C-alpha positions in Angstrom: 0.0 0.0 0.0 1.4 3.4 -1.0 2.2 6.1 1.6 -0.5 8.3 0.0 -3.2 5.5 0.4 -2.3 5.0 4.1 -2.5 8.7 4.7 -5.9 8.9 3.1 -7.3 6.1 5.1 -5.9 7.4 8.4 -7.3 10.9 7.9 -11.0 10.0 8.9 -9.7 8.2 11.9 -7.7 11.2 13.0 -10.6 13.5 12.5 -12.9 11.2 14.4 -10.4 11.0 17.2 -10.0 14.7 17.3 -13.8 15.2 17.5 -14.0 12.7 20.4 -11.3 14.6 22.2 -13.0 17.9 21.7 -16.3 16.5 23.0 -14.5 14.9 26.0 -13.0 18.2 26.9 -16.3 20.0 26.6 -18.0 17.4 28.8 -15.2 17.8 31.4 -15.8 21.5 31.5 -19.6 21.1 31.9 -19.1 18.5 34.7 -16.7 20.8 36.4 -19.2 23.6 36.3 -21.9 21.2 37.7 -19.6 20.3 40.6 -18.9 23.9 41.4 -22.6 25.0 41.1 -23.7 22.2 43.5 -21.0 22.9 46.1 -19.8 26.5 46.2 -22.8 27.7 44.2 -23.2 29.7 41.0 -22.4 33.0 42.7 -18.9 31.7 43.5 -18.3 29.9 40.3 -15.8 31.6 38.0 -14.2 30.7 34.6 -10.9 30.4 36.4 -12.4 28.0 38.9 -14.0 25.9 36.2 -10.7 25.8 34.3 -8.9 24.6 37.4 -11.6 22.0 38.2 -11.6 20.7 34.6 -7.8 20.8 34.4 -7.8 23.0 31.3 -6.9 26.6 30.5 -9.2 29.5 30.7 -8.8 29.9 26.9 -10.0 26.3 26.4 -13.1 27.1 28.5 -13.8 30.1 26.3 -13.3 28.1 23.1 -16.1 25.9 24.1 -18.3 28.5 25.9 -17.8 32.1 24.8 -19.7 33.4 27.8 -21.1 32.4 31.2 -24.6 32.2 29.9 -23.8 29.4 27.4 -21.8 27.6 30.1 -24.6 27.9 32.7 -27.2 26.7 30.2 -25.1 23.6 29.4 -24.5 23.0 33.1 -28.3 23.2 33.9 -29.1 20.8 31.1 -26.5 18.4 32.3 -27.6 18.5 35.9 -31.3 18.0 34.9 -30.2 15.1 32.7 -28.6 13.5 35.8 -31.4 14.4 38.1 -34.6 14.7 36.1 -37.4 16.5 38.0 -41.0 15.2 38.2 -43.1 15.7 35.1 -46.1 17.7 36.2 -48.1 16.9 33.0 -49.6 13.8 34.6 -50.7 15.7 37.7 -53.4 17.5 35.7 -55.2 14.2 35.1 -55.7 13.6 38.8 -59.1 14.6 40.2 -59.5 16.2 43.6 -57.2 19.0 44.6 -56.1 17.4 47.9 -55.5 14.0 46.3 -53.6 15.6 43.4 -51.6 17.7 45.9 -50.6 14.6 47.9 -49.5 12.7 44.9 -47.7 15.7 43.2 -46.1 17.1 46.3 -45.0 13.6 47.3 -43.2 13.3 44.0 -41.8 16.8 44.1 -40.7 16.7 47.8 -39.2 13.3 47.2 -37.1 14.8 44.4 -36.1 17.7 46.7 -35.0 15.1 49.3 -32.9 13.2 46.8 -31.3 16.2 45.3 -31.5 18.7 48.2 -27.8 19.1 48.9 -27.1 19.9 45.3 -30.2 22.0 44.8 -29.6 24.3 47.8 -26.6 26.2 46.3 -28.3 26.5 43.0 -31.6 27.9 44.4 -29.8 30.1 46.9 -27.7 31.7 44.2 -30.3 31.9 41.4 -30.0 35.7 41.2 -26.3 35.3 40.3 -27.2 33.3 37.2 -27.7 34.8 33.7 -31.2 36.1 33.0 -32.0 33.3 30.6 -31.1 30.7 33.2 -33.1 32.4 35.9 -36.1 32.5 33.6 -35.8 28.8 32.8 -35.6 27.9 36.5 -38.6 30.1 37.3 -40.6 28.5 34.5 -39.8 25.0 35.9 -41.3 25.9 39.3 -44.2 27.7 37.7 -45.1 24.6 35.8 -45.3 22.7 39.0 -47.6 25.3 40.6 -49.8 25.6 37.5 -50.3 21.8 37.3 -51.4 21.7 40.9 -54.3 24.1 40.4 -55.3 23.3 36.8 -59.1 23.0 36.5 -59.8 24.1 40.0 -62.6 26.4 38.8 -61.6 29.1 41.3 -61.6 32.6 39.8 -60.8 36.3 40.6 -59.1 37.2 43.8 -59.8 33.8 45.2 -57.8 32.3 42.3 -54.9 34.6 43.0 -54.9 33.4 46.6 -55.0 29.7 45.5 -52.2 30.4 42.9 -50.1 32.0 45.7 -50.6 29.0 47.9 -49.6 26.7 45.0 -46.4 28.7 44.5 -45.7 28.5 48.2 -46.0 24.7 48.5 -44.0 23.9 45.4 -41.1 26.1 46.6 -37.9 24.4 47.4 -37.6 26.6 50.5 -41.0 25.5 51.8 -39.8 21.8 51.7 -36.5 22.9 53.2 -38.1 24.8 56.1 -40.6 22.0 56.9 -37.9 19.3 56.9 -34.8 21.1 58.1 -36.2 23.7 60.5 -39.5 22.2 61.6 -38.3 18.6 61.7 -40.9 16.9 59.6 -39.9 14.0 57.3 -40.6 14.4 53.6 -43.9 12.5 53.5 -45.2 14.4 56.4 -44.1 17.7 54.8 -45.9 16.8 51.5 -49.0 15.8 53.4 -49.1 19.1 55.3 -48.5 21.1 52.1 -51.3 19.2 50.3 -53.7 20.0 53.2 -52.7 23.7 53.0 -53.5 23.7 49.3 -56.8 22.1 49.8 -57.7 24.5 52.6 -56.8 27.5 50.4 -59.2 26.1 47.8 -61.9 25.5 50.3 -61.6 29.0 51.7 -61.5 30.4 48.2 -64.8 28.7 47.4 -66.4 30.5 50.3 -65.4 33.8 48.9 -65.9 32.9 45.2 -69.4 34.2 45.1 -68.1 37.7 45.8 -64.9 37.5 43.8 -64.9 38.9 40.3 
């Protein structure tokens, strides 16, 4: 086989190997960012820190991620891939607000319990994240709250009160307070939160006739 033929055959291999190395480096950078976000928190995560954790140069980080926003987005997607949150879509099919709340909040609070140590720095430092990342995080929690009260039939000021209660009970900080500060276990915390949601709906119905 001629030298030219061997060179032509080895070129695709070299290109494939190079692409694999590039992807491996990118993944190492993302994983380093995930580690820092879930330990020291996003507010204390810097490009220099990511580069040191990933054992690459700052220039290498910038080659893969030209700004913090693109890096934070990749980090968030990676973390969610590793720790998928509950899917609230199915919650809407459950009848009875309290029964739905017990099921949904049982899933959600169970996720908080499993991922709480890593979620704490992320939620605590959410304002340090790029605006797009903050918006994505807010939309995730809003989807939880919306699924809890979908089809409740409550309107007006009473609906705003019910929505506020749903936002309260799906909050990571509510679970954290009930379990860490008040000493409830996660099932008991979910049960209490579901009862609160049901009470808010019951109280709302009493005022619904005058709410417009």
